[in-house]
PDB file of N, CA, C and O in Angstrom:
ATOM      1  N   MET A   1       0.799  -1.288  -0.083  1.00  0.00           N
ATOM      2  CA  MET A   1       0.173  -0.099   0.028  1.00  0.00           C
ATOM      3  C   MET A   1       0.779   1.471  -0.052  1.00  0.00           C
ATOM      4  O   MET A   1       0.253   2.487  -0.507  1.00  0.00           O
ATOM      5  N   LEU A   2       2.185   1.248   0.617  1.00  0.00           N
ATOM      6  CA  LEU A   2       3.026   2.201   0.618  1.00  0.00           C
ATOM      7  C   LEU A   2       3.504   2.669  -0.792  1.00  0.00           C
ATOM      8  O   LEU A   2       4.005   3.772  -1.012  1.00  0.00           O
ATOM      9  N   LYS A   3       3.305   1.774  -1.641  1.00  0.00           N
ATOM     10  CA  LYS A   3       4.037   1.748  -2.951  1.00  0.00           C
ATOM     11  C   LYS A   3       2.812   2.963  -3.781  1.00  0.00           C
ATOM     12  O   LYS A   3       3.159   3.995  -4.355  1.00  0.00           O
ATOM     13  N   TRP A   4       1.507   2.512  -3.639  1.00  0.00           N
ATOM     14  CA  TRP A   4       0.543   3.113  -4.308  1.00  0.00           C
ATOM     15  C   TRP A   4       0.450   4.684  -3.764  1.00  0.00           C
ATOM     16  O   TRP A   4       0.105   5.591  -4.521  1.00  0.00           O
ATOM     17  N   ILE A   5       0.822   4.921  -2.268  1.00  0.00           N
ATOM     18  CA  ILE A   5       0.598   5.988  -1.815  1.00  0.00           C
ATOM     19  C   ILE A   5       1.887   6.941  -2.444  1.00  0.00           C
ATOM     20  O   ILE A   5       1.640   8.083  -2.834  1.00  0.00           O
ATOM     21  N   LEU A   6       2.897   6.535  -2.493  1.00  0.00           N
ATOM     22  CA  LEU A   6       4.058   7.088  -3.200  1.00  0.00           C
ATOM     23  C   LEU A   6       3.781   7.427  -4.604  1.00  0.00           C
ATOM     24  O   LEU A   6       4.023   8.548  -5.052  1.00  0.00           O
ATOM     25  N   ILE A   7       3.271   6.466  -5.309  1.00  0.00           N
ATOM     26  CA  ILE A   7       2.946   6.612  -6.725  1.00  0.00           C
ATOM     27  C   ILE A   7       1.994   7.768  -7.220  1.00  0.00           C
ATOM     28  O   ILE A   7       2.132   8.554  -8.157  1.00  0.00           O
ATOM     29  N   LEU A   8       0.783   7.592  -6.111  1.00  0.00           N
ATOM     30  CA  LEU A   8      -0.155   8.854  -6.147  1.00  0.00           C
ATOM     31  C   LEU A   8       0.462  10.208  -5.763  1.00  0.00           C
ATOM     32  O   LEU A   8       0.229  11.229  -6.411  1.00  0.00           O
ATOM     33  N   LEU A   9       1.332  10.173  -4.582  1.00  0.00           N
ATOM     34  CA  LEU A   9       1.906  11.537  -4.196  1.00  0.00           C
ATOM     35  C   LEU A   9       2.896  12.127  -5.407  1.00  0.00           C
ATOM     36  O   LEU A   9       3.147  13.325  -5.537  1.00  0.00           O
ATOM     37  N   ALA A  10       3.460  10.970  -6.349  1.00  0.00           N
ATOM     38  CA  ALA A  10       4.331  11.747  -7.462  1.00  0.00           C
ATOM     39  C   ALA A  10       3.506  11.944  -8.655  1.00  0.00           C
ATOM     40  O   ALA A  10       3.924  12.809  -9.426  1.00  0.00           O
ATOM     41  N   VAL A  11       2.491  11.372  -8.961  1.00  0.00           N
ATOM     42  CA  VAL A  11       1.428  11.891  -9.995  1.00  0.00           C
ATOM     43  C   VAL A  11       0.886  13.181  -9.403  1.00  0.00           C
ATOM     44  O   VAL A  11       0.778  14.064 -10.254  1.00  0.00           O
ATOM     45  N   ALA A  12       0.491  13.554  -8.095  1.00  0.00           N
ATOM     46  CA  ALA A  12      -0.018  14.691  -7.686  1.00  0.00           C
ATOM     47  C   ALA A  12       0.945  15.711  -7.951  1.00  0.00           C
ATOM     48  O   ALA A  12       0.514  16.813  -8.291  1.00  0.00           O
ATOM     49  N   ALA A  13       2.295  15.513  -7.843  1.00  0.00           N
ATOM     50  CA  ALA A  13       3.081  16.663  -7.618  1.00  0.00           C
ATOM     51  C   ALA A  13       3.645  17.095  -9.002  1.00  0.00           C
ATOM     52  O   ALA A  13       4.073  18.207  -9.311  1.00  0.00           O
ATOM     53  N   ILE A  14       3.542  15.832  -9.864  1.00  0.00           N
ATOM     54  CA  ILE A  14       4.060  16.219 -11.601  1.00  0.00           C
ATOM     55  C   ILE A  14       2.745  16.751 -11.986  1.00  0.00           C
ATOM     56  O   ILE A  14       2.962  17.736 -12.692  1.00  0.00           O
ATOM     57  N   ALA A  15       1.431  16.552 -11.846  1.00  0.00           N
ATOM     58  CA  ALA A  15       0.480  16.944 -12.335  1.00  0.00           C
ATOM     59  C   ALA A  15       0.438  18.458 -11.914  1.00  0.00           C
ATOM     60  O   ALA A  15       0.231  19.306 -12.782  1.00  0.00           O
ATOM     61  N   SER A  16       0.610  18.776 -10.742  1.00  0.00           N
ATOM     62  CA  SER A  16       0.506  20.079 -10.124  1.00  0.00           C
ATOM     63  C   SER A  16       1.461  21.040 -11.025  1.00  0.00           C
ATOM     64  O   SER A  16       1.005  22.024 -11.607  1.00  0.00           O
ATOM     65  N   LEU A  17       3.010  20.610 -11.090  1.00  0.00           N
ATOM     66  CA  LEU A  17       3.698  21.258 -11.747  1.00  0.00           C
ATOM     67  C   LEU A  17       3.329  21.475 -13.439  1.00  0.00           C
ATOM     68  O   LEU A  17       3.714  22.484 -14.030  1.00  0.00           O
ATOM     69  N   LEU A  18       2.546  20.405 -14.111  1.00  0.00           N
ATOM     70  CA  LEU A  18       2.278  20.766 -15.311  1.00  0.00           C
ATOM     71  C   LEU A  18       1.148  21.420 -15.407  1.00  0.00           C
ATOM     72  O   LEU A  18       0.717  21.722 -16.519  1.00  0.00           O
ATOM     73  N   GLY A  19       0.511  21.733 -14.311  1.00  0.00           N
ATOM     74  CA  GLY A  19      -0.777  22.653 -14.631  1.00  0.00           C
ATOM     75  C   GLY A  19      -2.265  21.670 -14.313  1.00  0.00           C
ATOM     76  O   GLY A  19      -3.378  22.187 -14.406  1.00  0.00           O
ATOM     77  N   PHE A  20      -2.113  20.530 -14.017  1.00  0.00           N
ATOM     78  CA  PHE A  20      -3.250  19.738 -14.308  1.00  0.00           C
ATOM     79  C   PHE A  20      -3.842  19.657 -12.806  1.00  0.00           C
ATOM     80  O   PHE A  20      -3.608  18.666 -12.114  1.00  0.00           O
ATOM     81  N   ARG A  21      -4.617  20.733 -12.331  1.00  0.00           N
ATOM     82  CA  ARG A  21      -5.073  20.950 -11.143  1.00  0.00           C
ATOM     83  C   ARG A  21      -6.156  19.590 -10.442  1.00  0.00           C
ATOM     84  O   ARG A  21      -6.159  19.012  -9.355  1.00  0.00           O
ATOM     85  N   GLY A  22      -6.975  19.479 -11.649  1.00  0.00           N
ATOM     86  CA  GLY A  22      -7.995  18.128 -11.296  1.00  0.00           C
ATOM     87  C   GLY A  22      -7.396  17.025 -11.045  1.00  0.00           C
ATOM     88  O   GLY A  22      -7.731  16.348 -10.074  1.00  0.00           O
ATOM     89  N   VAL A  23      -6.343  16.628 -11.930  1.00  0.00           N
ATOM     90  CA  VAL A  23      -5.510  15.317 -11.876  1.00  0.00           C
ATOM     91  C   VAL A  23      -4.855  15.378 -10.505  1.00  0.00           C
ATOM     92  O   VAL A  23      -4.955  14.438  -9.717  1.00  0.00           O
ATOM     93  N   ALA A  24      -4.233  16.412 -10.245  1.00  0.00           N
ATOM     94  CA  ALA A  24      -3.413  16.341  -9.053  1.00  0.00           C
ATOM     95  C   ALA A  24      -4.573  16.446  -7.788  1.00  0.00           C
ATOM     96  O   ALA A  24      -4.330  15.792  -6.773  1.00  0.00           O
ATOM     97  N   GLY A  25      -5.581  17.102  -7.830  1.00  0.00           N
ATOM     98  CA  GLY A  25      -6.268  16.809  -6.680  1.00  0.00           C
ATOM     99  C   GLY A  25      -6.886  15.540  -6.421  1.00  0.00           C
ATOM    100  O   GLY A  25      -7.076  15.165  -5.264  1.00  0.00           O
ATOM    101  N   VAL A  26      -7.237  14.802  -7.496  1.00  0.00           N
ATOM    102  CA  VAL A  26      -7.865  13.162  -7.181  1.00  0.00           C
ATOM    103  C   VAL A  26      -6.538  12.616  -6.902  1.00  0.00           C
ATOM    104  O   VAL A  26      -6.610  11.946  -5.872  1.00  0.00           O
ATOM    105  N   ALA A  27      -5.565  12.620  -7.302  1.00  0.00           N
ATOM    106  CA  ALA A  27      -4.339  11.751  -6.737  1.00  0.00           C
ATOM    107  C   ALA A  27      -3.854  12.210  -5.481  1.00  0.00           C
ATOM    108  O   ALA A  27      -3.316  11.402  -4.724  1.00  0.00           O
ATOM    109  N   ALA A  28      -3.989  13.523  -5.136  1.00  0.00           N
ATOM    110  CA  ALA A  28      -3.573  14.054  -3.769  1.00  0.00           C
ATOM    111  C   ALA A  28      -4.724  13.293  -2.765  1.00  0.00           C
ATOM    112  O   ALA A  28      -4.252  12.607  -1.859  1.00  0.00           O
ATOM    113  N   THR A  29      -5.918  13.360  -2.856  1.00  0.00           N
ATOM    114  CA  THR A  29      -7.043  12.958  -2.203  1.00  0.00           C
ATOM    115  C   THR A  29      -7.143  11.372  -2.236  1.00  0.00           C
ATOM    116  O   THR A  29      -7.685  10.733  -1.335  1.00  0.00           O
ATOM    117  N   GLY A  30      -6.544  10.778  -3.411  1.00  0.00           N
ATOM    118  CA  GLY A  30      -6.396   9.084  -3.187  1.00  0.00           C
ATOM    119  C   GLY A  30      -5.276   8.824  -2.247  1.00  0.00           C
ATOM    120  O   GLY A  30      -5.474   7.942  -1.412  1.00  0.00           O
ATOM    121  N   ALA A  31      -4.296   9.354  -2.241  1.00  0.00           N
ATOM    122  CA  ALA A  31      -2.868   9.192  -1.506  1.00  0.00           C
ATOM    123  C   ALA A  31      -3.626   9.456   0.152  1.00  0.00           C
ATOM    124  O   ALA A  31      -3.447   8.563   0.980  1.00  0.00           O
ATOM    125  N   LYS A  32      -4.340  10.531   0.501  1.00  0.00           N
ATOM    126  CA  LYS A  32      -4.695  11.150   1.764  1.00  0.00           C
ATOM    127  C   LYS A  32      -5.471   9.795   2.135  1.00  0.00           C
ATOM    128  O   LYS A  32      -5.029   9.177   3.103  1.00  0.00           O
ATOM    129  N   PHE A  33      -6.378   9.370   1.584  1.00  0.00           N
ATOM    130  CA  PHE A  33      -7.280   8.287   1.802  1.00  0.00           C
ATOM    131  C   PHE A  33      -6.450   6.875   2.070  1.00  0.00           C
ATOM    132  O   PHE A  33      -6.770   6.126   2.993  1.00  0.00           O
ATOM    133  N   LEU A  34      -5.650   6.668   1.413  1.00  0.00           N
ATOM    134  CA  LEU A  34      -4.719   5.468   1.605  1.00  0.00           C
ATOM    135  C   LEU A  34      -3.828   5.614   2.795  1.00  0.00           C
ATOM    136  O   LEU A  34      -3.516   4.674   3.527  1.00  0.00           O
ATOM    137  N   ILE A  35      -3.415   6.927   2.951  1.00  0.00           N
ATOM    138  CA  ILE A  35      -2.646   7.349   4.182  1.00  0.00           C
ATOM    139  C   ILE A  35      -3.509   6.960   5.587  1.00  0.00           C
ATOM    140  O   ILE A  35      -2.959   6.419   6.546  1.00  0.00           O
ATOM    141  N   PHE A  36      -4.675   7.252   5.565  1.00  0.00           N
ATOM    142  CA  PHE A  36      -5.498   7.092   6.559  1.00  0.00           C
ATOM    143  C   PHE A  36      -5.838   5.580   6.719  1.00  0.00           C
ATOM    144  O   PHE A  36      -5.764   5.134   7.865  1.00  0.00           O
ATOM    145  N   VAL A  37      -6.162   4.829   5.826  1.00  0.00           N
ATOM    146  CA  VAL A  37      -6.265   3.646   5.982  1.00  0.00           C
ATOM    147  C   VAL A  37      -5.229   2.800   6.373  1.00  0.00           C
ATOM    148  O   VAL A  37      -5.481   1.831   7.089  1.00  0.00           O
ATOM    149  N   THR A  38      -4.128   3.033   6.005  1.00  0.00           N
ATOM    150  CA  THR A  38      -2.916   2.429   6.281  1.00  0.00           C
ATOM    151  C   THR A  38      -2.694   2.846   7.640  1.00  0.00           C
ATOM    152  O   THR A  38      -2.435   1.845   8.309  1.00  0.00           O
ATOM    153  N   LEU A  39      -2.684   3.887   8.331  1.00  0.00           N
ATOM    154  CA  LEU A  39      -2.737   4.205   9.814  1.00  0.00           C
ATOM    155  C   LEU A  39      -3.576   3.704  10.386  1.00  0.00           C
ATOM    156  O   LEU A  39      -3.247   3.187  11.454  1.00  0.00           O
ATOM    157  N   LEU A  40      -4.862   3.625  10.015  1.00  0.00           N
ATOM    158  CA  LEU A  40      -5.859   2.850  10.656  1.00  0.00           C
ATOM    159  C   LEU A  40      -5.484   1.360  10.990  1.00  0.00           C
ATOM    160  O   LEU A  40      -5.651   0.881  12.111  1.00  0.00           O
ATOM    161  N   LEU A  41      -5.074   0.814  10.148  1.00  0.00           N
ATOM    162  CA  LEU A  41      -4.844  -0.497   9.940  1.00  0.00           C
ATOM    163  C   LEU A  41      -3.658  -1.012  11.087  1.00  0.00           C
ATOM    164  O   LEU A  41      -3.628  -1.998  11.823  1.00  0.00           O
ATOM    165  N   PHE A  42      -2.680   0.154  10.878  1.00  0.00           N
ATOM    166  CA  PHE A  42      -1.676  -0.210  11.761  1.00  0.00           C
ATOM    167  C   PHE A  42      -1.914   0.047  13.270  1.00  0.00           C
ATOM    168  O   PHE A  42      -1.320  -0.467  14.218  1.00  0.00           O
ATOM    169  N   ILE A  43      -2.954   0.994  13.281  1.00  0.00           N
ATOM    170  CA  ILE A  43      -3.351   1.131  14.734  1.00  0.00           C
ATOM    171  C   ILE A  43      -4.057  -0.189  15.387  1.00  0.00           C
ATOM    172  O   ILE A  43      -3.917  -0.662  16.514  1.00  0.00           O
ATOM    173  N   LEU A  44      -4.670  -0.518  14.552  1.00  0.00           N
ATOM    174  CA  LEU A  44      -5.781  -1.857  14.986  1.00  0.00           C
ATOM    175  C   LEU A  44      -4.932  -2.882  15.192  1.00  0.00           C
ATOM    176  O   LEU A  44      -5.097  -3.572  16.198  1.00  0.00           O
ATOM    177  N   LEU A  45      -3.869  -3.170  14.280  1.00  0.00           N
ATOM    178  CA  LEU A  45      -2.827  -4.232  14.686  1.00  0.00           C
ATOM    179  C   LEU A  45      -2.243  -4.029  15.919  1.00  0.00           C
ATOM    180  O   LEU A  45      -2.117  -4.945  16.732  1.00  0.00           O
ATOM    181  N   LEU A  46      -1.803  -2.666  16.159  1.00  0.00           N
ATOM    182  CA  LEU A  46      -0.872  -2.438  17.526  1.00  0.00           C
ATOM    183  C   LEU A  46      -1.637  -2.902  18.470  1.00  0.00           C
ATOM    184  O   LEU A  46      -1.271  -3.746  19.288  1.00  0.00           O
ATOM    185  N   PHE A  47      -2.879  -2.328  18.421  1.00  0.00           N
ATOM    186  CA  PHE A  47      -3.848  -2.698  19.801  1.00  0.00           C
ATOM    187  C   PHE A  47      -4.256  -3.879  19.787  1.00  0.00           C
ATOM    188  O   PHE A  47      -4.685  -4.313  20.856  1.00  0.00           O
ATOM    189  N   GLY A  48      -4.258  -4.819  18.542  1.00  0.00           N
ATOM    190  CA  GLY A  48      -4.548  -6.048  18.778  1.00  0.00           C
ATOM    191  C   GLY A  48      -3.414  -6.912  19.263  1.00  0.00           C
ATOM    192  O   GLY A  48      -3.701  -7.929  19.894  1.00  0.00           O
ATOM    193  N   VAL A  49      -2.072  -6.589  19.016  1.00  0.00           N
ATOM    194  CA  VAL A  49      -0.937  -7.309  19.465  1.00  0.00           C
ATOM    195  C   VAL A  49      -0.871  -6.694  20.993  1.00  0.00           C
ATOM    196  O   VAL A  49      -0.229  -7.435  21.738  1.00  0.00           O
ATOM    197  N   ILE A  50      -1.264  -5.791  21.479  1.00  0.00           N
ATOM    198  CA  ILE A  50      -1.244  -5.346  22.960  1.00  0.00           C
ATOM    199  C   ILE A  50      -2.311  -5.998  23.465  1.00  0.00           C
ATOM    200  O   ILE A  50      -2.253  -6.077  24.692  1.00  0.00           O
ATOM    201  N   ALA A  51      -3.270  -6.498  22.977  1.00  0.00           N
ATOM    202  CA  ALA A  51      -4.419  -6.784  23.721  1.00  0.00           C
ATOM    203  C   ALA A  51      -4.198  -8.417  23.944  1.00  0.00           C
ATOM    204  O   ALA A  51      -4.611  -9.024  24.932  1.00  0.00           O
ATOM    205  N   ILE A  52      -3.503  -8.983  22.888  1.00  0.00           N
ATOM    206  CA  ILE A  52      -3.202 -10.491  22.926  1.00  0.00           C
ATOM    207  C   ILE A  52      -2.089 -10.582  24.153  1.00  0.00           C
ATOM    208  O   ILE A  52      -2.118 -11.475  25.000  1.00  0.00           O
ATOM    209  N   ALA A  53      -1.079  -9.493  24.115  1.00  0.00           N
ATOM    210  CA  ALA A  53       0.059  -9.753  25.071  1.00  0.00           C
ATOM    211  C   ALA A  53      -0.491  -9.310  26.406  1.00  0.00           C
ATOM    212  O   ALA A  53       0.204  -9.394  27.419  1.00  0.00           O
TER     213      ALA A  53
END
């Protein structure tokens, strides 16, 4: 999932530099969503490991 986040951030940066604001916004929003999902899964995994121990 980290690979997709980095790809979307790169697409957003390049699109922004080239003036494609719509594409840059969509890519940045997708990256934000994946970052949120990744952090949520990490926190759930962390609390699951703590609860088991």
